[in-house]
N, C-alpha and C positions, 0 to 999 in steps of 0.2 A: 561468178559461175552461173551458167544458164540453168533453166529449170530441167532441161533434159540431161544436162551434165550432172545435176544433183541426183536425179533419178538413177542414172547409170552407176554413179558412185555408191549410192545406198544399196542398190541391188547387188553390186559386186562385193561390198563389204559384208553384207549379210551372208553371202555364200562363203566368203573367205573365213569369216569368224565361226561358221558352222551353226548359225542361229536360224537360218532359213529352213522351212519344212514344207511338206506336201501342201498343195500341189506345186510341182516343179515342171519346167524352169520358172523361177519367180519373176524373171524379166517380163515387163509389160503386164504385170499383175499387181494388185494390192497384195504385198507379200505376206504369206503366213509365217509365223515365227514361233520358236520355242519360248514358252512363257505366256502365250496368248490367254491361257486359262487363268494364270495368276493376274494378268492385267484385268481380266474380266472381274475377278474377285475384288481387286482394288477399287473397281467401279462401285462396289457395294458401299464403300465408305463415303461416297459423295452425298451430301444432303440433296443435291439436285436429282440424284438417282432415287434416293429413298422417297422423295416427294412425288416422283413421276408415276402416273397411272398408265400412260401410253408412251411407249418408247419407239422412235423410228430407228431402224438400223439398216445399214447397207447389207447386200447379200454375200459379201466376200468371205473367204475361209477364215481369216484371222478374227472376224467378228462372230463366227458361229457360237463360241462360248458365251458371248454377250447375249445373243438371242436366247440361248438355253437358260442362262442365268435369269433374264427378265421373265421368261415364262414360268420358271420355277418359283420366282418371287411373286407370282400372281399378276404380273403386268401384261397388258396387251402389247403386242409387237406389230408395228407396221414395217413391212420389208419391201424395198424396191425389188422388182423382178430384174434379172440380169439384163443389162442394156435397156431397161425400161420397156422391153418389148411387150409385156403384158401388164404394164402399169404397176400398181401396188397391191400387196396382199396384207390382209389382217389376220393375225394369229391371236386367238382368244384362249387363254389357258383354261377357261371354264369348259371349253369344248374339246380339250386334248387330254386323254388319259395320262396319268403319271408315267407309265411305262412307254409312252410315245413322245415324250417331250424332247428327248435327244433327236429323234427322227424329225420332229417338227422344226427343229432348229437348223436343219440342213436345207439346202435349196430344194432338192427333190421333195423332201418331207413337207416343206412349207406349202408347196403346191397341193399336196395331199390333204394337209390338215388346216390350211388357211383358206380364205376366200378373197376374191378380188374386191377391192373397195375404191370408190371414188375419193380423191384427196379431200374434197370438201365435206366428207361424211365423218371425219375424225379430227380430234384435237390432239396434237402431239406435244408432250410435255418435255421431251428430251430428244435431241437430234444427235445420232451417233454416226460418224463417218469413218470409213477406212482411209488409210493414207500410205503413201510411199515415203514421204518425208514431211516433217513439221518443224517449226521454229518457235523459240520462246515468245516471240511477239504475236503468235497466233497464225502465222503464215503456214499454208498447207499445200502439199502437192499430192494429187492422185496419180493415176497411171497415164494421164494425158488425154483422156477421152472426155472429161468434163461432166461425167454422169452425176457425181455427188453435188456439184453446183446446180445442175439441172433439177435433181430431186429436191434440193432445198428450195429452189425458186418455185417449182410447181406447188409444193406444199404451202409456201408463203403466199403465193398468189391466190391459192384456194382458201386462205384464211385458216389453214390447219396449224400454223405456227406463226410466231412474230419475231421481230428482231431481238426480243428479250428471251426467246427460247434458248436455253443453254446448248452449245455445240461442243461435242466431245469426240475425241478420237483415242483409240487404243493402238499402241505401237510398241516395238522394241526400242530400248534406249538408243541403239545404234541409229535409229531413224530420226532422231532429233539432231537437226543441223543448226548452224549459227544463224543463217539468214536465208529467206526465200523472197524473191521479188514478187510483188503482188499486183495483179491487174484489178481494175475496178469490178470485174465480174467474179473474182475469186472470193470464195466464202472462207473467212478465217475460223479458227476454232478457239473456244474459250478455255478449254481444259484438255491437257494431254495426260493420258494415263499409260504408264509402262508397267512391266512386272515389278519394278523396284520403287516407283515414286508416282506422285500426282503433281503435275505442274499447272499452276494457274497462270495463264498467259498474260502478258502485259496488255493485250487487247481487252481482256475481261476487266482488268484493273481500271483501264481508261473508261470503259463503259460504265463502271460503277461510280466513277467520279463525276460523270456528266449527267 
């Protein structure tokens, strides 16, 4: 099955099963899903999350709860602006009132409460990506625009993260597929988090053995 066929199948299944949520239509988006908040809560159980002081997160809707969680836990959040048009924003919970954290976790609020930052001015401890589909071996598909791979490479080339920086995605269980073909430029994930479970990918296991 081609990458686009996998995307179309996942988008269709999410709609058919009633797990897709606003914004709609989810086609050609990183799809928001019922249970995104629970997936974010499951993130709290990761040692990699607990140890992180600075979390990178994509700007898409299903990861809004992740951004809110990190800010409430006192972590700084680096967020890519949509389509990287304005680079990266830094959200510092020390500068955000408690009653404005939810607002700050939205795209519009991030521009209001965050500030633009050059990638080489921050060290990212945890990289969180949005996904359309993921596989148990770490293979990942975005919506087809390549922005997550670009964001990762920009930060890596700037020295903000390394190959050892954990890469995580939060998705609905429906979004886990058997296999995704991977090109050399595709960035795999180490850990998949759903509303019901945490999956350590075989990619992570292999890295730990080498």
